[in-house]
Structure formats: structure tokens, C-alpha cells
C-alpha positions as CSV (number, residue, x, y, z in Angstrom):
1,M,1.3,22.1,-11.9
2,A,-0.6,19.9,-9.6
3,N,-0.5,16.1,-10.0
4,L,-4.1,15.2,-10.5
5,N,-5.2,11.6,-10.7
6,L,-8.9,10.8,-10.9
7,N,-10.7,7.6,-12.0
8,K,-14.4,8.0,-11.3
9,V,-17.3,6.7,-13.4
10,I,-21.1,7.4,-13.0
11,L,-23.4,5.1,-15.1
12,A,-27.2,5.2,-15.3
13,G,-28.7,2.5,-17.5
14,K,-30.4,-0.9,-17.5
15,L,-29.1,-4.4,-16.7
16,T,-28.9,-6.6,-19.9
17,A,-29.3,-9.9,-18.0
18,D,-30.2,-11.2,-14.5
19,P,-27.2,-10.8,-12.3
20,E,-25.6,-14.0,-11.1
21,L,-23.9,-14.1,-7.7
22,K,-20.7,-16.2,-7.5
23,K,-18.3,-16.8,-4.7
24,T,-14.5,-16.8,-5.0
25,T,-12.8,-20.1,-4.2
26,A,-10.0,-18.6,-2.2
27,N,-12.0,-16.9,0.6
28,D,-15.7,-17.2,-0.3
29,T,-16.1,-13.5,-1.3
30,S,-19.3,-12.6,-3.2
31,V,-18.8,-11.3,-6.7
32,C,-21.2,-10.4,-9.5
33,S,-20.2,-9.5,-13.0
34,F,-22.9,-7.8,-15.1
35,T,-23.5,-5.5,-18.1
36,V,-25.2,-2.1,-18.1
37,A,-26.7,-0.8,-21.3
38,V,-26.4,3.0,-21.5
39,N,-28.2,4.9,-24.3
40,R,-26.0,7.4,-26.2
41,R,-27.7,9.9,-28.5
42,F,-26.1,11.2,-31.6
43,T,-27.3,13.0,-34.7
44,R,-26.5,11.8,-38.1
45,A,-29.3,12.5,-40.7
46,G,-31.8,12.9,-38.0
47,E,-31.8,12.0,-34.3
48,Q,-30.6,8.4,-33.6
49,Q,-29.8,6.5,-30.5
50,Q,-27.2,3.8,-29.7
51,A,-26.5,1.9,-26.6
52,D,-23.1,1.3,-25.1
53,F,-22.7,-2.0,-23.2
54,I,-20.5,-1.5,-20.2
55,N,-19.1,-4.5,-18.2
56,C,-19.2,-4.0,-14.4
57,V,-18.1,-6.0,-11.4
58,A,-19.6,-5.7,-7.9
59,W,-18.0,-7.2,-4.8
60,R,-19.2,-8.2,-1.3
61,Q,-22.3,-6.4,-0.1
62,Q,-23.0,-4.7,-3.5
63,A,-22.8,-8.1,-5.3
64,E,-25.3,-9.6,-2.8
65,L,-27.6,-6.5,-3.1
66,L,-27.5,-6.6,-6.9
67,S,-28.3,-10.3,-7.1
68,R,-31.2,-10.0,-4.7
69,Y,-33.0,-7.0,-5.9
70,F,-32.1,-6.4,-9.6
71,R,-33.2,-8.3,-12.7
72,K,-32.8,-8.0,-16.4
73,G,-34.2,-4.6,-17.4
74,S,-33.8,-3.0,-14.0
75,S,-32.7,0.6,-14.0
76,V,-29.5,1.1,-12.0
77,C,-27.2,4.0,-11.2
78,I,-23.6,3.0,-10.5
79,V,-20.6,4.9,-9.2
80,G,-17.2,3.3,-9.5
81,N,-13.9,3.3,-11.3
82,I,-12.4,1.9,-14.5
83,Q,-10.1,-1.0,-14.3
84,N,-8.1,-2.7,-17.1
85,R,-7.1,-6.4,-16.7
86,S,-5.2,-8.9,-18.8
87,W,-4.8,-12.6,-18.7
88,T,-3.7,-15.5,-20.8
89,D,-6.5,-17.9,-22.0
90,Q,-6.2,-21.7,-22.3
91,Q,-4.9,-21.4,-25.9
92,G,-2.1,-19.1,-24.8
93,N,-3.6,-15.9,-26.2
94,K,-3.3,-12.7,-24.3
95,R,-6.8,-11.3,-23.4
96,Y,-7.7,-7.8,-22.2
97,T,-10.8,-6.3,-20.7
98,T,-11.9,-3.0,-19.3
99,E,-14.6,-3.0,-16.6
100,V,-16.2,-0.7,-14.0
101,I,-15.6,-1.8,-10.4
102,V,-18.6,-0.8,-8.4
103,D,-18.2,1.5,-5.4
104,E,-21.9,2.5,-5.0
105,L,-25.0,0.9,-6.3
106,N,-28.3,2.8,-6.4
107,F,-31.9,1.9,-7.1
108,V,-33.6,4.0,-9.9
109,D,-36.9,2.1,-10.4
110,S,-39.7,2.5,-7.9
111,K,-41.0,-0.6,-6.3
112,S,-43.9,-0.8,-8.7
113,E,-41.7,-0.1,-11.8
114,G,-39.0,-2.7,-11.2
115,P,-39.1,-6.0,-13.0
116,N,-40.5,-8.4,-10.4
117,R,-38.3,-7.6,-7.5
118,D,-39.2,-9.2,-4.1
119,F,-40.0,-6.3,-1.8
120,S,-42.0,-8.3,0.7
121,P,-41.5,-7.3,4.3
122,D,-39.4,-10.5,5.0
123,A,-37.2,-9.9,1.9
124,A,-35.5,-6.7,2.8
125,P,-33.9,-6.1,6.2
126,Q,-35.7,-3.3,8.1
127,P,-33.8,-0.9,10.3
128,A,-34.1,-1.5,14.0
129,Y,-34.5,2.2,14.6
130,S,-36.2,5.2,13.1
131,T,-34.0,8.0,11.6
132,A,-36.7,10.6,12.4
133,P,-37.5,11.9,15.9
134,A,-40.9,10.9,17.1
135,E,-42.2,14.5,17.1
136,L,-41.4,14.7,13.3
137,T,-43.4,11.6,12.4
138,K,-46.8,13.2,13.2
139,F,-48.2,15.9,10.9
140,E,-50.5,18.7,12.0
141,E,-52.7,20.9,9.9
142,A,-51.3,24.4,9.7
143,D,-53.3,27.6,9.2
144,E,-52.0,29.7,6.3
145,D,-51.9,32.7,8.5
146,D,-49.3,30.9,10.7
147,L,-46.8,30.3,7.9
148,P,-43.7,32.5,7.8
149,F,-43.8,33.0,4.0
């Protein structure tokens, strides 16, 4: 039997609060902890809906992107992995948490649907090059008789 190990999570939901960017004291690395609410449907005496609140952590560029463009209520799609941590609090109690460590962060809202994101031309970096060849950026009218289908 093959030895299969896989820890991959995909979440699509809404942020429960504005993300807050922090920096680590050791090496000034950006980190952002946040919670995503994901609706879960179930049927018990009719259709009902509940939300799961999933703690997530984004590091470095994802943390900066999250704090800059996402706000409470923003829809987000996250790909990451589950991590369990434990620590001892100030009272000497052992504490545990499970969180999703973000590998990929994706916009779901359109510019007009997002809650007050700053999409001004100066806010987001623009690519210095076009990904489309110049001949593909111009459209011409086509006669239906010229179409191959």
C-alpha cells in the first residue's frame, strides 16, 4: 500500500473582521491572523444553515495583500493546510489551536462588490508589461460566413 500524506484545505467564505497586519519581532516578517466564516447547510426539520468560523494565518506577501485589499465581509477563497499548535499561557495552562496556514489567497468579490477596497490606480501595483501580444489586443468585426463553425 502506498504511503499517502496530504494536508490541503480550500475555503471560500467571508472575513469576520478587518485583517490586522503585524510584524514579528525577530525578523520583521509580516503576519496576519484572521477568521473566515463558511456557511454549512444541513437539514433538520427543514433547511437550515450554520456557519463555521475557521481561524487562518497568512504570512509575508499574502499577509500584506490581505491587509491592503480585504475588509470585514469581503469574500475570499483560500488554499492552505491545517496546522495544530500548542503553548502554555501565562497561568501555566496548556492551550491548543487549529488553524489554516494560507498558501494561496484569491479575490472573489468584483471591484464594485467588495466592501470599500481601494482600487485606485495608485493603490495596486500595475504590471510593467502586457501579457497579451499587441496583435491580440485589437478586435476586428468578423463576418459570420468566415467563422469555421
